[in-house]
PLY file of the C-alpha trace (Angstrom):
ply
format ascii 1.0
element vertex 440
property float x
property float y
property float z
element edge 439
property int vertex1
property int vertex2
end_header
39.87 13.10 18.81
40.27 14.70 22.22
37.15 16.78 21.70
35.16 13.72 20.61
36.30 11.76 23.66
35.42 14.66 25.92
31.95 14.98 24.33
31.33 11.26 24.70
32.42 11.36 28.34
30.17 14.34 29.01
27.20 12.55 27.47
27.84 9.39 29.48
27.68 11.38 32.69
24.33 12.97 31.81
21.11 11.83 33.43
19.38 9.42 31.04
16.03 11.17 31.09
17.61 14.43 29.90
18.72 12.87 26.60
16.45 14.02 23.75
15.96 10.70 21.98
15.03 9.02 25.29
12.45 11.73 25.91
11.01 11.32 22.39
10.87 7.53 22.76
9.08 7.77 26.11
6.65 10.32 24.63
5.87 7.99 21.71
5.18 5.08 24.07
2.93 7.24 26.27
1.16 8.46 23.14
0.47 4.86 22.05
-0.97 4.01 25.49
-3.15 7.12 25.64
-4.43 6.55 22.10
-5.21 2.91 22.87
-6.76 3.31 26.34
-8.43 6.73 25.99
-9.20 7.22 22.27
-11.76 9.96 22.95
-9.11 11.99 24.75
-6.44 11.22 22.15
-8.59 12.42 19.26
-9.28 15.74 20.95
-8.36 18.70 18.73
-5.92 19.99 21.33
-4.00 16.69 21.41
-3.84 16.66 17.62
-2.62 20.27 17.73
0.44 19.22 19.74
1.77 17.17 16.83
0.61 19.56 14.11
2.04 22.55 15.97
5.47 20.98 16.32
5.61 20.15 12.61
4.65 23.75 11.80
7.46 25.01 14.04
9.97 22.89 12.12
8.51 23.75 8.71
8.81 27.47 9.37
12.59 27.01 9.66
13.23 24.75 6.66
13.19 27.46 3.97
15.63 29.85 5.73
17.94 26.95 6.62
18.07 25.65 3.06
18.59 29.16 1.71
21.42 30.01 4.13
23.10 26.60 3.86
23.06 26.38 0.07
24.05 30.02 -0.48
26.88 29.75 2.03
28.08 26.45 0.59
28.18 27.72 -3.01
29.52 31.18 -2.14
32.59 29.67 -0.48
33.40 27.50 -3.50
36.09 28.84 -5.76
35.15 26.62 -8.73
31.65 27.09 -10.16
31.92 23.82 -12.08
31.99 21.97 -8.79
28.32 22.75 -8.04
27.20 21.33 -11.37
29.41 18.29 -10.88
28.02 17.56 -7.42
24.45 18.07 -8.65
24.96 15.70 -11.59
26.48 13.01 -9.36
23.58 13.36 -6.94
20.96 12.99 -9.68
22.70 9.90 -11.11
22.76 8.36 -7.64
19.10 9.26 -7.01
17.87 7.65 -10.23
19.86 4.43 -9.78
18.85 3.89 -6.16
15.22 4.91 -6.80
15.05 2.28 -9.54
16.24 -0.37 -7.08
13.51 0.71 -4.64
10.79 0.52 -7.29
11.94 -2.87 -8.58
12.16 -4.27 -5.04
8.57 -3.18 -4.39
7.38 -4.90 -7.57
9.27 -8.11 -6.80
7.90 -8.33 -3.24
4.39 -7.48 -4.41
4.47 -10.31 -6.96
6.04 -12.83 -4.59
3.58 -12.19 -1.76
0.25 -11.53 -3.44
-1.54 -10.58 -0.25
-4.24 -8.58 -2.02
-5.98 -11.64 -3.44
-9.14 -12.72 -1.64
-9.70 -9.40 0.09
-13.13 -8.95 -1.53
-12.67 -5.19 -1.50
-15.50 -2.74 -1.92
-13.79 0.58 -2.61
-15.47 3.90 -1.91
-14.38 6.37 -4.57
-15.69 9.32 -2.57
-13.18 8.70 0.23
-10.24 9.43 -2.06
-11.80 12.02 -4.37
-9.70 14.84 -2.96
-6.43 12.97 -3.55
-7.44 11.98 -7.07
-8.28 15.60 -7.86
-4.84 16.73 -6.69
-3.19 13.97 -8.73
-5.09 14.92 -11.90
-3.99 18.51 -11.47
-0.34 17.46 -11.32
1.47 17.14 -14.68
5.16 16.75 -15.47
5.30 20.10 -17.25
3.61 21.77 -14.28
6.16 20.22 -11.95
9.01 21.74 -14.00
7.36 25.17 -14.17
6.54 25.11 -10.46
10.25 24.91 -9.66
10.42 28.54 -10.78
8.77 30.75 -8.12
6.47 33.63 -9.04
8.32 35.68 -6.44
11.26 34.93 -4.18
9.33 36.13 -1.14
6.44 33.86 -2.07
8.71 30.82 -2.31
10.18 31.56 1.12
6.74 32.24 2.60
5.28 28.98 1.29
8.39 27.02 2.18
8.57 25.39 -1.25
11.85 23.46 -1.08
12.62 23.27 -4.80
11.77 26.94 -5.40
13.90 28.08 -2.48
16.67 25.76 -3.63
16.64 27.23 -7.16
16.88 30.81 -5.90
19.55 29.86 -3.34
21.70 28.27 -6.07
21.40 31.35 -8.30
22.07 33.69 -5.38
25.04 31.59 -4.29
26.60 31.76 -7.75
26.03 35.51 -7.86
27.65 35.94 -4.45
30.55 33.73 -5.48
31.12 35.91 -8.57
31.35 39.03 -6.38
34.53 37.69 -4.79
35.85 39.94 -2.02
33.04 42.43 -2.55
30.61 39.83 -1.23
32.65 38.86 1.84
30.50 40.88 4.26
27.27 39.46 2.86
28.67 35.92 3.03
29.54 36.53 6.66
26.03 37.81 7.39
24.46 34.75 5.79
26.78 32.45 7.78
25.76 34.24 10.98
22.09 34.01 10.01
22.48 30.25 9.50
23.98 29.88 13.00
21.11 31.91 14.44
18.48 29.76 12.70
20.14 26.58 13.96
19.96 28.16 17.41
16.20 28.52 16.96
16.06 24.84 16.00
17.84 23.93 19.24
15.09 25.77 21.11
12.28 24.18 19.09
13.72 20.68 19.59
13.14 21.05 23.33
9.43 20.49 22.69
9.97 17.53 20.32
8.70 15.00 22.90
5.44 16.95 23.24
4.97 16.98 19.47
5.75 13.26 19.18
3.26 12.45 21.95
0.45 14.44 20.34
1.00 12.98 16.86
1.23 9.37 18.03
-1.68 9.57 20.50
-3.99 11.03 17.86
-2.99 8.40 15.28
-3.63 5.44 17.58
-6.75 7.04 19.05
-8.31 7.67 15.64
-7.38 4.49 13.80
-6.54 2.03 16.58
-4.98 -1.43 16.13
-8.26 -2.79 14.79
-8.06 -0.38 11.85
-5.45 -2.65 10.31
-7.91 -5.55 10.03
-7.31 -7.74 6.99
-4.81 -5.17 5.68
-2.21 -6.07 8.30
-0.49 -8.16 5.63
0.18 -5.12 3.44
1.52 -3.15 6.38
3.81 -6.02 7.42
5.02 -6.58 3.85
5.74 -2.90 3.38
7.66 -2.77 6.66
9.67 -5.87 5.67
10.39 -4.54 2.17
11.54 -1.17 3.50
13.77 -2.90 6.04
15.19 -5.15 3.31
15.94 -2.11 1.16
17.70 -0.29 4.00
19.73 -3.29 5.15
20.63 -4.74 1.74
20.65 -1.92 -0.82
21.67 1.00 1.41
23.78 -1.42 3.48
25.83 -2.42 0.43
26.28 1.24 -0.55
27.44 2.03 2.99
29.82 -0.92 3.01
31.23 0.21 -0.36
32.05 3.60 1.14
33.50 1.91 4.22
31.04 2.11 7.12
28.18 0.15 8.66
24.56 1.03 7.90
23.62 0.00 11.43
26.11 2.42 12.98
24.77 5.16 10.72
21.20 4.44 11.81
22.32 4.56 15.44
24.05 7.89 14.75
20.82 9.51 13.48
18.48 7.76 15.93
17.31 11.11 17.36
16.10 12.18 13.94
14.53 8.78 13.22
12.54 8.85 16.46
11.38 12.36 15.64
10.25 11.20 12.20
8.52 8.18 13.75
6.52 10.43 16.05
5.55 13.04 13.45
5.33 10.90 10.26
7.26 13.67 8.51
10.82 13.29 7.27
10.95 17.07 6.81
10.68 17.53 10.58
14.23 16.18 10.92
15.78 17.83 7.85
17.64 20.64 9.66
19.08 18.30 12.30
20.06 15.74 9.64
22.01 18.31 7.64
23.90 19.41 10.75
24.79 15.86 11.77
25.95 14.96 8.25
28.37 17.87 8.31
29.64 16.70 11.70
30.02 13.23 10.21
32.67 14.50 7.83
30.63 15.44 4.74
31.52 18.82 3.25
29.02 21.62 3.74
28.46 22.29 -0.02
27.68 18.62 -0.69
25.23 18.38 2.23
23.62 21.69 1.25
22.97 20.50 -2.29
22.28 16.78 -1.90
19.93 16.66 1.11
17.37 19.34 0.08
17.38 18.01 -3.50
16.97 14.47 -2.20
13.74 15.43 -0.45
12.21 15.84 -3.90
14.23 13.42 -6.04
15.27 10.61 -3.69
12.20 9.27 -1.90
13.01 5.57 -1.61
10.27 4.80 0.89
7.65 6.48 -1.29
8.86 4.52 -4.34
8.54 1.18 -2.53
5.10 2.17 -1.26
3.79 3.11 -4.70
4.76 -0.15 -6.41
3.59 -2.33 -3.50
0.30 -0.46 -3.06
-0.42 -0.49 -6.82
-0.02 -4.26 -7.01
-2.00 -4.76 -3.81
-4.93 -2.69 -5.10
-4.88 -4.50 -8.44
-4.90 -7.89 -6.70
-7.67 -6.82 -4.32
-9.86 -5.66 -7.22
-9.08 -8.73 -9.31
-7.31 -6.72 -12.04
-4.43 -8.59 -13.67
-1.55 -6.32 -14.61
0.56 -7.46 -17.55
4.36 -7.35 -17.54
4.18 -4.27 -19.75
1.84 -2.51 -17.34
4.17 -3.31 -14.45
7.05 -1.79 -16.39
4.82 1.25 -16.90
4.46 1.46 -13.13
8.25 1.80 -12.86
8.42 4.65 -15.36
5.34 6.50 -14.11
6.23 6.12 -10.44
9.73 7.42 -11.16
8.13 10.63 -12.45
5.21 11.02 -10.04
7.41 10.52 -6.99
9.48 13.57 -7.89
8.46 16.57 -5.86
6.66 14.55 -3.19
7.83 15.76 0.19
8.11 13.89 3.46
4.80 15.28 4.73
2.12 12.75 5.63
-0.27 12.14 2.71
2.13 13.11 -0.09
2.74 9.43 -0.87
-1.01 8.90 -1.15
-1.32 11.74 -3.66
1.51 10.36 -5.81
-0.14 6.93 -5.65
-3.28 8.47 -7.16
-1.21 9.98 -9.97
0.47 6.63 -10.65
-2.76 4.60 -10.68
-4.55 7.04 -13.00
-1.83 6.58 -15.62
-1.26 2.82 -15.25
-4.96 1.87 -15.22
-7.77 4.30 -14.31
-9.87 1.34 -13.12
-7.53 1.05 -10.13
-8.03 4.61 -8.85
-11.20 3.96 -6.78
-9.30 1.11 -5.11
-7.21 3.67 -3.26
-9.93 3.69 -0.64
-8.81 0.17 0.29
-5.50 1.40 1.68
-6.77 4.79 2.81
-7.42 3.75 6.40
-3.94 2.29 6.91
-1.96 4.87 4.94
-1.11 6.63 8.20
0.57 3.50 9.54
2.70 3.20 6.40
3.58 6.88 6.24
5.93 6.51 9.22
8.01 3.87 7.43
7.95 5.88 4.20
9.37 8.85 6.06
11.95 6.76 7.95
13.18 5.12 4.73
13.31 8.49 2.97
15.45 10.15 5.63
17.89 7.22 5.88
18.15 7.13 2.09
18.92 10.84 1.87
21.50 10.59 4.62
23.31 7.76 2.84
23.07 9.70 -0.44
24.87 12.70 1.05
27.65 10.52 2.47
28.06 8.63 -0.82
28.17 11.77 -2.99
30.63 13.37 -0.56
32.82 10.24 -0.85
32.43 10.24 -4.66
33.42 13.90 -4.76
36.44 13.24 -2.50
35.02 15.47 0.24
34.33 12.91 2.94
36.59 12.98 5.99
36.94 9.25 6.64
38.67 9.76 10.00
35.83 11.94 11.27
33.25 9.54 9.80
34.58 6.54 11.72
35.21 8.55 14.89
31.62 9.83 14.95
30.02 6.50 14.12
32.00 4.74 16.84
31.28 7.35 19.52
28.04 8.34 21.21
27.87 12.02 20.41
25.08 14.16 21.80
23.70 16.22 18.85
22.88 19.04 21.30
26.36 19.08 22.83
27.93 22.51 22.38
31.43 21.13 22.03
30.31 18.79 19.30
28.70 21.64 17.43
31.86 23.66 17.54
33.86 20.88 15.96
31.66 20.61 12.92
33.71 20.58 9.78
0 1
1 2
2 3
3 4
4 5
5 6
6 7
7 8
8 9
9 10
10 11
11 12
12 13
13 14
14 15
15 16
16 17
17 18
18 19
19 20
20 21
21 22
22 23
23 24
24 25
25 26
26 27
27 28
28 29
29 30
30 31
31 32
32 33
33 34
34 35
35 36
36 37
37 38
38 39
39 40
40 41
41 42
42 43
43 44
44 45
45 46
46 47
47 48
48 49
49 50
50 51
51 52
52 53
53 54
54 55
55 56
56 57
57 58
58 59
59 60
60 61
61 62
62 63
63 64
64 65
65 66
66 67
67 68
68 69
69 70
70 71
71 72
72 73
73 74
74 75
75 76
76 77
77 78
78 79
79 80
80 81
81 82
82 83
83 84
84 85
85 86
86 87
87 88
88 89
89 90
90 91
91 92
92 93
93 94
94 95
95 96
96 97
97 98
98 99
99 100
100 101
101 102
102 103
103 104
104 105
105 106
106 107
107 108
108 109
109 110
110 111
111 112
112 113
113 114
114 115
115 116
116 117
117 118
118 119
119 120
120 121
121 122
122 123
123 124
124 125
125 126
126 127
127 128
128 129
129 130
130 131
131 132
132 133
133 134
134 135
135 136
136 137
137 138
138 139
139 140
140 141
141 142
142 143
143 144
144 145
145 146
146 147
147 148
148 149
149 150
150 151
151 152
152 153
153 154
154 155
155 156
156 157
157 158
158 159
159 160
160 161
161 162
162 163
163 164
164 165
165 166
166 167
167 168
168 169
169 170
170 171
171 172
172 173
173 174
174 175
175 176
176 177
177 178
178 179
179 180
180 181
181 182
182 183
183 184
184 185
185 186
186 187
187 188
188 189
189 190
190 191
191 192
192 193
193 194
194 195
195 196
196 197
197 198
198 199
199 200
200 201
201 202
202 203
203 204
204 205
205 206
206 207
207 208
208 209
209 210
210 211
211 212
212 213
213 214
214 215
215 216
216 217
217 218
218 219
219 220
220 221
221 222
222 223
223 224
224 225
225 226
226 227
227 228
228 229
229 230
230 231
231 232
232 233
233 234
234 235
235 236
236 237
237 238
238 239
239 240
240 241
241 242
242 243
243 244
244 245
245 246
246 247
247 248
248 249
249 250
250 251
251 252
252 253
253 254
254 255
255 256
256 257
257 258
258 259
259 260
260 261
261 262
262 263
263 264
264 265
265 266
266 267
267 268
268 269
269 270
270 271
271 272
272 273
273 274
274 275
275 276
276 277
277 278
278 279
279 280
280 281
281 282
282 283
283 284
284 285
285 286
286 287
287 288
288 289
289 290
290 291
291 292
292 293
293 294
294 295
295 296
296 297
297 298
298 299
299 300
300 301
301 302
302 303
303 304
304 305
305 306
306 307
307 308
308 309
309 310
310 311
311 312
312 313
313 314
314 315
315 316
316 317
317 318
318 319
319 320
320 321
321 322
322 323
323 324
324 325
325 326
326 327
327 328
328 329
329 330
330 331
331 332
332 333
333 334
334 335
335 336
336 337
337 338
338 339
339 340
340 341
341 342
342 343
343 344
344 345
345 346
346 347
347 348
348 349
349 350
350 351
351 352
352 353
353 354
354 355
355 356
356 357
357 358
358 359
359 360
360 361
361 362
362 363
363 364
364 365
365 366
366 367
367 368
368 369
369 370
370 371
371 372
372 373
373 374
374 375
375 376
376 377
377 378
378 379
379 380
380 381
381 382
382 383
383 384
384 385
385 386
386 387
387 388
388 389
389 390
390 391
391 392
392 393
393 394
394 395
395 396
396 397
397 398
398 399
399 400
400 401
401 402
402 403
403 404
404 405
405 406
406 407
407 408
408 409
409 410
410 411
411 412
412 413
413 414
414 415
415 416
416 417
417 418
418 419
419 420
420 421
421 422
422 423
423 424
424 425
425 426
426 427
427 428
428 429
429 430
430 431
431 432
432 433
433 434
434 435
435 436
436 437
437 438
438 439
């Protein structure tokens, strides 16, 4: 408690413009202004490179962080059954909450049928690339792709599920070595600390990345790009907010904390996601802050990386809403049975979609092609505004995965309630050295 109070006092005394989330917020606002007032400048390749470059810096660190975190978490567990138990609980949670997200999207899409009267004229050529990727994706391929051809290849590509599989196997092997593996466990722990140190360095340029990404987006699409589709954007925003406040809010309340305080706690990560449209850009920071929040390291190491492939609530809402919108815009009536098919298909196609911009669009193509191939060309209707919805998809995904980790930690009996409430009620600087040292 003394350390937390000291950290909060230290943060309060800091100059406001030196706080990371303030810098990111200012950068986003400047990016919006530049994109709106000087679109030709904002769409310059060098401006776009600022956002793309920052995301690449973060992505290069995700694979080693997941590997070190998961291996370290499993290697320090004395009971091998615990890993399987935590994984099973996480999957049960993912499927239940994902179903709520899909159903909510269908309900809102049927209540507010904003696609009717759009008189859409879809251009199949505009989405041909996404459709091709969707056709190439099958459930059996998804399962086989979890197994990497080589470990080095998985790490080089940064494939989360492949790295996760090898990390779990390596962690179990290291755990079985007992004392013989103590030195190697120590080396991996040290490597994890070193990688998190690199993240601290990279995060210094987060405002620059957020500025570049936001300026390019507004400069290329502009407010007028929304046009008659503003209704879909607004409905999606409202549905995502409803899901976070009601569904995730009730889960949070059940565990014993406020969803609003949790959102405030991870505001740095949310602003980063807002600027980059990628929930993966905040994955390393999110895992660190969840551990500081009182969640055990093994639970965070297993639940969060897995959630980025199996718990994409924002993507689920988007797929059901967008499917209904496209059907309404094209004048295609979907029966109750077809809408149930959307639930089942979307539950499968959403698995493996990452938080990178455009992944939701690819999974939408896969869903439409199964539900009704006639709807696939209609993807061009929402193509121009997909960028504006990708931010909310990513924001909903990261909040959902954060709540998932806290819930599973509570379910497993490895959530420090005292630390949880102390952190949520204090303003802790995520870059504060003292705070880092008190991570549980």
